N, C-alpha and C positions, 0 to 999 in steps of 0.2 A: 529505534525507540528503545529496544531492550538491551542492546549492546552485547549481551552474553546469551548464548543459547539456553543456558540453565534458567534464566529469568523468563524467557519466552515459554519454555516448557512448563514452568510453574503457572504462569498466567493462562496458557492455553490448555493446560492439562494434557500435554503431549510428551513424547520421548524422542524428539529429533536429536540427531547426533551433531548436526551443523546447520547453519542457515542455508546452505546450498540445497538441503533436502526439503525445505519448506515450500509448499505450493499454495496458491490462492484457493480459497474454499470453492467447492463445486456448487453451482446453482441448484437449489431445491425446486420442487414443483411450484412453490410460491417464492418468487425471486427475493422478496424481502426477508425470507427466513435465512438467507445466506449471511445476513449481517446481524443476526440476533445474538450470537455469542461473541466472546472477546476476540477471537481470531477474525471473525467477519468484520467487526467494528474496526479493528486495526487495519485490515486490508482496505476497507472503505476509505479511511483517512489517508493511507499510503497512496492509493491510486489518485485521490484528489490532490495530494501534495505534488505528485509527479505531473499531473495535468497542469497545475498552476506553474510549475517550473518550466514546462514545455512552452506554455503560452507566454510567460515572461521572457524566455530566451528568444522566442520567435519575434515578439514585439521589439525587443532590443536590436535584433538583427535587421528588421525592417527599418527601424528608425536610424540605424547606422548607414543604411543605403540612401534613405531619403527621409529627413526629419519632418517633412510636412506630411 
């Protein structure tokens, strides 16, 4: 989404040196609090995009073996 680490740092108010250092947010006592800030919302959208990609690829593979 951000393409450059500087953009992510501005949005998340962080000082990461590279995308390799970025980790998912840690669950709070109230799980929904994890997604309240910008980083949490971004991770929420990212993980759902990855889940959709996995499901789409799995479905495509299954249909490739047996279309019915």
